[in-house]
N, C-alpha and C positions, 0 to 999 in steps of 0.2 A: 358223462361222468356219473358214477354211482353215488347217490347221496344216502347216508344212513342217519336216522334220527335216534339219538341216545337220550333216554329219560332216566329218571331215578330208579325205576324198577330194574333197568339193566345194570345200574351200578350196584344195587342191593344184591342182585344175583351174582355179580362178580366178587363181591365181599363174602357172600356165603359160600362160594366155591373156592375162597382163599386165593383168588387171582390178584386181587389188590386188597389193601388194608381199608378200614373205615376212614382213616384220616386222608388217604389217597383218594378215596371216593368223594369225600367232601371237598377237597381241593380241586378235583377234576370238575365236579358239578359247579363250583364257584367260577372256574374258568369258562365252562360252556355258558354259564348265564351272562358272563361279561361279553363274550363273543357274540351271543344272540342279540345284545343290545345294539352293537355297532354294525351288524350284517344287514345291508339293505334288503328289505322285504316288505310285502304288502300286508302286514298285520295291521289291525285296527289301531293299536297303540302307535305304531310307527307312522301310519298315514296321518294321524291327528297331530303328532309331534311336528312332522315336516310341514303340514298344512298351516299349523299356527306359526311356525318359523317363517314360512314364505309370506304369510299375510303381514306379519310384523315387519319383515324386510321390505315388502312392497310399500307399506304405509310410510316408511321413512326414505324411500328412494323414488321410484318412478311415479308414485301416487301422491307425492307431496303436493298440496294445493297451493294456489297463489295467495291464500289467506296468510300463510306463513311468512310471506315476504314482508308483512307488517312487523314481524319480529326479527327481520334480517339484522345481522350485526351482533353486538354483544349480548342481547337477550336470547337469541337463538343459539349462539355459541355456549352460553352457560347451560341452557336446556340440553344441548347435545352432550356436553361434558358430563352432566349429572346422569343422563341416560346411559352413556358409555360406561361410567363407573358402576352403576347399578347392574348393567348387563354383565360386566366383567365379574363383579363379586358373585352374581348368581351362577355364572359359568364355572367359577372356581369352587363355589359351594357344591354344585352337582358333580363336578369332577372328583371331589374328595370323597363323595358317597357312591362312586362308581356308576352314577347315572349319566353315561357318556353321551347319549343322544341330546337331552336338554342342555348338557354342558356345551356341546359343539354348536347347538343352535344359538345359544346366547353368545358364544364367541363370534359366530357369523353375524349376529346383530351388532356386535361391537364394530366389526369391519365395515358393515353397511352404514353405520353412523359417522364413520371417519370422514368421508368426503363432505357430509354436511357440516361437521365441526370445522374442517379446514376452510371450507367455503365461507362460513359465517366469520371466521377470523380474518380472512382476506377482505371481506366486505367491511368489516369493522375498522380495519387499518387502511382502508381505501387503496387496496391493491388491485381492485377489479374495476374495469370501466363500468359506467352506468348501464350500458347495454347488456351487461352480463351479471347483473345483481339479482336476477330472478333464478332461483335454484333449479327450477324445472329445465332451464336451458342447458344445464349440465348433461342431461339425459337426451336432449333433442338436438343440440348443435355440436357439430364436429369442429373443433378449433384447438389450436395449439396452446391457448391461453389456460387450458385445463391441466396441462402437463404437471406442473408443480403439485397440484392437489392430488393427482392420480399417483404420482410417484411416492408421495408421503403415504397415501392409503395402501399402496402395494407393500411398502416397508412395514406398516402396522400389521397388515394381513400375514406377511411372513412371520412376524414375531408371535402373532396369535396362534398360527399353525404350529410353530415350534414349541409353544407352551401347551396347547390342548391336543394336538395330533389327531384331530377329528376331520374326516373327509369332507363334511358339509361346508366347512370353512373355505374349501377350495372352489366351491361353486360361485359365490360373489367375487372371489379372487380372480377367477377365470373370466368372468363378465368384465371386471375392471380392467383386466389385462387387454381385453378386446377393445374397450373404449381407449385405452392408452395407445394402442397401435394405430388406430384410426386418427387420433389427434396428433400423434408423432408424424404420420404421414402428411397430414395437412400443414403442420409446422415446417416440415422439411421441403415440401414442394409448393406451398402457398396455393394449392388447388382444392376446390371443394368437389367432393365426390358426387357424381350423378347417382340416380337410383340403381341403374345397372352397375355402374362402377363401384358403388358401395356393396352391392350384392356380390360382385366378383371378389372384392377385397374380403368380404366376410367368408366366402367359400374357401379362398386360398389360405386365409388365416386359420380357419377351422380345420382344413386339411393338414396344415403344418402342426397344429396342436395335436391332432389325432395321431400323426406319425411319431411325434415326440413321446406321447403318452404310451403308444404301443411299444416304443423302445423301452420304456420303464417297465411296462406290463410284461414283457416277454419273459423275464426271469423273476418276476414278482412272486413273493409268497402270498398265500390266501389273505392274510391280514393286511399286507400292503396293497394287494389288488382291490380290497374293499374301500380303501382310501381314495382310489382312483375313480370311483364310481361317478362322483359329481364332476371331476374333470372331464371324463368322457361325456357326460350329460351336456355340459356347456359347449364342448368342442363340437359334439354332433349337431347341436341346434344351430351353431354358427355355420357349419358346413351346409347342412341340409336346408336351413333358411335361405342361405345365399343361392343354393342350387335351385330351389323351388321358385324363387323370385326370378332368376334368369330364365327358367323354363316358362314361367307365366308370360314374361315380357318378350322373349325371343323365340318361343315355340320350339325348343330343342328337344323334341319328343324322344327320339332314339337314345340320345345321351342320357336324358333324365331316367328313362326306364332302365337302361343298363346299369347305371350307378345305383338305383334303388334296389335292383336284384342283387348286386354285389353286397350292398349293406345288409340285406335280408339274410343271405347265406353266410356272410362273414360273421354275423352275429353268433352264429352257431359255434364256430371254432373259437371265437374270442370270449364267449360267454357274456356278452354285453347286450342286454335287451333293448337299450336305447337305439341300437342300430337296426334291430328288427322292428322297432316301433316306427322309426323314420322311414325305412325301406317299405314296410307295409302300407303306411299311410301315403307314401309317394306313389306306389303302384295303384292303390285305390283311387287316388286323385287323378291319375292319368286315365285309368279306365273310365271314371266318372266323366271326364272331359270329352270322351269319345261318344258315350251312349247314354249320357244322363237324360237326354230329352227324347230318347227312343222307347218305344213300348217293349223293346227287348231287354231293357236295363235290368229288371228283376231276374230274368232268366240267365243273363250273363253273370250276375252276382252268384246265383246258385251253382252254375257250372264252375265258377272260379272257386267257390267254397268247396265243392266236391273234389276239384283237382288238388287243392291244398291238403284235404284229408288224405287223398291217395298218396301224395308226396310224403306227407308225415309218416304213413304206413311203410313206404319203401325205405325211408330214412331210418326208421326204427330197426329195420331188418339188417341194414349194412352199416350202422353207426360205429359199432365196435371195430369192424374190419377196416373201415375208412380211416378212422382215427389212429388205429394202431399202425397202419401202413405209413401214414404221414406224421407220425409222432414227433420226429425231430424238428418239424416246422411248426409245432404247436406249442403255445406257452406251457411252461413246466407245470403249472397248477392245473393244466387240463390233461396231464399225461397219466393220471392215475385211474383212467377210465377202465371199468371192468366189464 
């Protein structure tokens, strides 16, 4: 796909040649600036935004320490409600000023606080057994007792996304949906998943997520496709994490390599770098497992790097021809390749 960068000089030239008016140029520049804010990219500002958001979310989820158990019940419930209200007000504040990335991050923090608030309320009114009154267990134990908490949190997540319409909210939402599916399985079957069973469940759940997201993505516009980024991210991690765990435990070398190659090349047509990342890391992990302790290891990596450079050169020559030939099978947003 050909990408063109438009800056203010281009717009000034269009105005001077009377292609568009100054008002239209200003409106177009405002639109481009808003789109730039929400398009996932590796700019310094975006990286810092998301790193800060992930650190904040991690601190109130998987990294919550046992010291907070001393506040469990009404004290932690009140703290959670105040934090939720503050995050929501900040999200709304940033949204009104068209600062969409911080708005979405604070909305995602609201969603991440919801399980803690519901858990604290359940503990305060004695709806949880004593064995489940440590919040860390929510992230470590698979059990159907968490289902009410998760369903309420998913409902709040849906409302937050409907309000703010920012893709990052879907990342904790997708992780929460994964938790819910495992707890629902345990509740329905009364069986505890083994390591390999959990990995297989994660793989299948991630695959189902990917297929469903692909169905949405196939006819998506660019703006809608950008919102799917974090859903793809969570689904790919679920799928690839389960696959890698099964490979490590069961030594499914051929299947592992084939799937990672499919992920690597599939990322080209789908324009989803997370698949390229997973596929590339998977192939590297497999090669490392074969020759990591061999003196030939550095030479193998050099040859692999040269091969990839050669393949990239070949692809650049035939990319337009290949994509044009199979255009009807490619998402609409990828069909304007020049």
